[in-house]
N, CA and C atoms as a LAMMPS dump frame, in Angstrom:
ITEM: TIMESTEP
0
ITEM: NUMBER OF ATOMS
192
ITEM: BOX BOUNDS ff ff ff
-5.0000000000000000e+02 5.0000000000000000e+02
-5.0000000000000000e+02 5.0000000000000000e+02
-5.0000000000000000e+02 5.0000000000000000e+02
ITEM: ATOMS id mol type element x y z
1 1 1 N 363.435 374.397 375.816
2 1 2 C 363.918 373.508 374.38
3 1 3 C 362.498 374.703 373.455
4 2 1 N 363.018 374.82 372.024
5 2 2 C 362.547 375.692 371.4
6 2 3 C 362.506 374.627 370.158
7 3 1 N 360.882 374.063 369.492
8 3 2 C 360.643 373.566 368.634
9 3 3 C 361.387 374.115 366.855
10 4 1 N 361.361 374.016 366.002
11 4 2 C 361.589 374.472 364.761
12 4 3 C 360.273 373.76 363.628
13 5 1 N 360.169 374.466 362.782
14 5 2 C 358.931 374.774 361.851
15 5 3 C 360.051 374.425 360.033
16 6 1 N 359.909 373.04 359.923
17 6 2 C 360.553 373.179 358.844
18 6 3 C 359.712 374.291 357.586
19 7 1 N 360.584 374.433 356.675
20 7 2 C 359.977 375.155 355.498
21 7 3 C 360.512 374.887 354.312
22 8 1 N 359.859 374.64 353.007
23 8 2 C 360.241 374.885 351.974
24 8 3 C 360.006 376.113 351.043
25 9 1 N 361.304 376.186 350.416
26 9 2 C 362.071 377.132 349.783
27 9 3 C 361.386 377.556 348.016
28 10 1 N 360.638 378.399 347.631
29 10 2 C 359.928 378.839 346.346
30 10 3 C 360.748 379.245 345.476
31 11 1 N 360.883 379.291 344.242
32 11 2 C 361.764 379.723 342.939
33 11 3 C 361.222 379.527 342.114
34 12 1 N 361.344 380.823 341.16
35 12 2 C 361.131 380.767 339.872
36 12 3 C 362.457 380.384 338.723
37 13 1 N 361.88 380.694 337.51
38 13 2 C 362.87 381.294 336.811
39 13 3 C 362.256 381.476 335.318
40 14 1 N 362.386 382.008 334.716
41 14 2 C 361.648 382.66 333.111
42 14 3 C 362.612 381.79 332.442
43 15 1 N 362.223 381.092 331.514
44 15 2 C 362.721 380.164 330.339
45 15 3 C 361.873 381.065 328.561
46 16 1 N 363.332 382.037 328.273
47 16 2 C 362.818 382.778 327.147
48 16 3 C 362.137 381.336 325.989
49 17 1 N 363.079 380.593 325.895
50 17 2 C 362.543 379.87 324.541
51 17 3 C 362.291 378.332 324.998
52 18 1 N 361.255 378.52 324.33
53 18 2 C 360.249 377.62 325.306
54 18 3 C 360.159 375.987 324.891
55 19 1 N 361.988 375.791 325.108
56 19 2 C 361.876 374.286 325.113
57 19 3 C 362.737 373.486 326.098
58 20 1 N 363.445 372.544 325.874
59 20 2 C 364.327 371.857 327.14
60 20 3 C 365.437 372.066 327.145
61 21 1 N 366.181 372.648 326.081
62 21 2 C 367.694 372.901 325.87
63 21 3 C 367.481 374.345 326.437
64 22 1 N 367.238 375.148 326.662
65 22 2 C 366.686 376.282 326.788
66 22 3 C 367.601 376.629 328.344
67 23 1 N 368.693 377.304 328.713
68 23 2 C 369.321 377.007 330.142
69 23 3 C 368.465 378.063 330.916
70 24 1 N 367.529 379.004 330.582
71 24 2 C 367.124 379.913 331.451
72 24 3 C 367.936 380.913 331.845
73 25 1 N 367.035 381.992 332.392
74 25 2 C 367.204 382.969 333.092
75 25 3 C 367.415 381.939 334.64
76 26 1 N 368.681 383.249 335.267
77 26 2 C 368.872 382.67 337.561
78 26 3 C 367.095 382.713 337.894
79 27 1 N 367.687 382.017 338.636
80 27 2 C 367.023 381.389 339.387
81 27 3 C 366.497 382.945 340.517
82 28 1 N 364.933 382.834 340.982
83 28 2 C 364.878 384.068 341.815
84 28 3 C 363.758 383.759 342.697
85 29 1 N 364.207 383.721 344.232
86 29 2 C 363.765 383.312 345.258
87 29 3 C 362.556 383.968 345.367
88 30 1 N 361.351 384.031 346.37
89 30 2 C 359.999 384.003 346.082
90 30 3 C 359.284 384.294 347.067
91 31 1 N 359.952 382.567 348.063
92 31 2 C 359.199 382.86 348.769
93 31 3 C 359.357 381.428 349.958
94 32 1 N 358.984 381.466 351.368
95 32 2 C 359.271 380.425 352.527
96 32 3 C 357.74 380.107 352.728
97 33 1 N 357.115 378.985 352.259
98 33 2 C 356.446 377.886 352.763
99 33 3 C 356.564 377.134 353.964
100 34 1 N 355.431 377.617 355.34
101 34 2 C 355.614 376.787 356.541
102 34 3 C 355.079 374.94 356.12
103 35 1 N 356.003 374.207 356.694
104 35 2 C 355.281 372.821 355.968
105 35 3 C 354.709 372.336 357.095
106 36 1 N 354.088 372.764 357.689
107 36 2 C 353.239 372.315 359.189
108 36 3 C 352.282 374.156 359.594
109 37 1 N 350.932 373.621 358.935
110 37 2 C 350 374.853 359.188
111 37 3 C 348.658 374.167 358.921
112 38 1 N 348.216 374.249 360.345
113 38 2 C 347.655 373.17 361.112
114 38 3 C 346.029 373.734 360.144
115 39 1 N 344.933 372.859 359.71
116 39 2 C 344.064 373.5 358.777
117 39 3 C 342.975 374.537 360.008
118 40 1 N 342.143 375.201 359.971
119 40 2 C 341.395 376.418 360.271
120 40 3 C 340.216 375.768 360.231
121 41 1 N 339.604 376.152 361.133
122 41 2 C 338.478 375.779 361.472
123 41 3 C 337.183 375.761 360.174
124 42 1 N 337.423 377.032 359.385
125 42 2 C 336.058 376.794 358.379
126 42 3 C 336.955 375.828 356.977
127 43 1 N 338.305 375.235 357.417
128 43 2 C 338.463 374.617 355.701
129 43 3 C 337.398 374.128 355.134
130 44 1 N 337.066 373.135 355.811
131 44 2 C 336.51 371.703 354.798
132 44 3 C 334.892 372.546 354.794
133 45 1 N 334.139 373.317 354.862
134 45 2 C 333.338 374.501 354.116
135 45 3 C 333.985 375.388 353.048
136 46 1 N 335.533 375.998 353.618
137 46 2 C 335.712 376.401 352.298
138 46 3 C 336.191 375.178 351.202
139 47 1 N 336.457 373.777 351.251
140 47 2 C 336.494 373.46 350.256
141 47 3 C 335.592 372.603 349.831
142 48 1 N 334.324 372.591 350.295
143 48 2 C 333.165 372.173 349.805
144 48 3 C 332.641 373.342 348.618
145 49 1 N 332.916 374.568 349.329
146 49 2 C 332.417 375.429 348.321
147 49 3 C 333.042 375.885 347.468
148 50 1 N 334.296 375.91 347.448
149 50 2 C 335.358 375.713 346.121
150 50 3 C 334.792 374.707 345.517
151 51 1 N 334.903 372.871 345.775
152 51 2 C 334.479 372.424 344.869
153 51 3 C 333.342 372.753 343.688
154 52 1 N 332.552 373.211 344.922
155 52 2 C 331.105 373.34 343.994
156 52 3 C 330.995 374.705 343.281
157 53 1 N 332.153 375.224 343.191
158 53 2 C 332.167 376.549 341.925
159 53 3 C 332.685 375.595 340.801
160 54 1 N 333.311 374.272 340.606
161 54 2 C 334.014 373.979 340.077
162 54 3 C 335.705 374.412 340.132
163 55 1 N 336.408 374.401 341.326
164 55 2 C 337.496 374.562 341.706
165 55 3 C 338.269 373.327 341.935
166 56 1 N 339.611 372.74 341.274
167 56 2 C 340.426 371.746 341.126
168 56 3 C 340.809 371.693 342.146
169 57 1 N 340.455 371.164 343.614
170 57 2 C 341.548 371.76 344.607
171 57 3 C 342.227 370.475 344.476
172 58 1 N 343.543 371.027 345.468
173 58 2 C 344.272 370.065 345.613
174 58 3 C 345.104 370.196 347.015
175 59 1 N 345.247 369.206 347.565
176 59 2 C 345.433 369.34 349
177 59 3 C 347.502 368.658 348.669
178 60 1 N 347.868 369.794 349.53
179 60 2 C 349.307 369.435 349.654
180 60 3 C 349.926 368.863 351.111
181 61 1 N 349.995 367.678 351.765
182 61 2 C 349.985 367.613 352.991
183 61 3 C 351.431 366.227 352.772
184 62 1 N 352.472 366.542 354.573
185 62 2 C 353.992 365.84 354.112
186 62 3 C 353.628 364.253 354.677
187 63 1 N 352.998 363.957 354.469
188 63 2 C 352.317 362.378 354.498
189 63 3 C 352.544 361.443 353.71
190 64 1 N 353.369 360.408 353.605
191 64 2 C 353.85 359.458 352.825
192 64 3 C 352.783 358.04 352.996
C-alpha cells in the first residue's frame, strides 16, 4: 500500500486596476506545495537566527 501526500496548489493573478471591482487577468499556476514536510534538524536554530535579525516569522501548519 502506498501513502500519498496532499498538496496545495498556488496561483497568482495580475490586477491592473487596484480596486475590488477589477476582474483581473486570468489566474496563472505557480507551484505545488506539499502539506507534509517534517522540520529539518536545524529548524529551531534557523528560526531563532531569523527572529534575531528582525524577520517576522510565520509558521504554517495543518493543525486546527
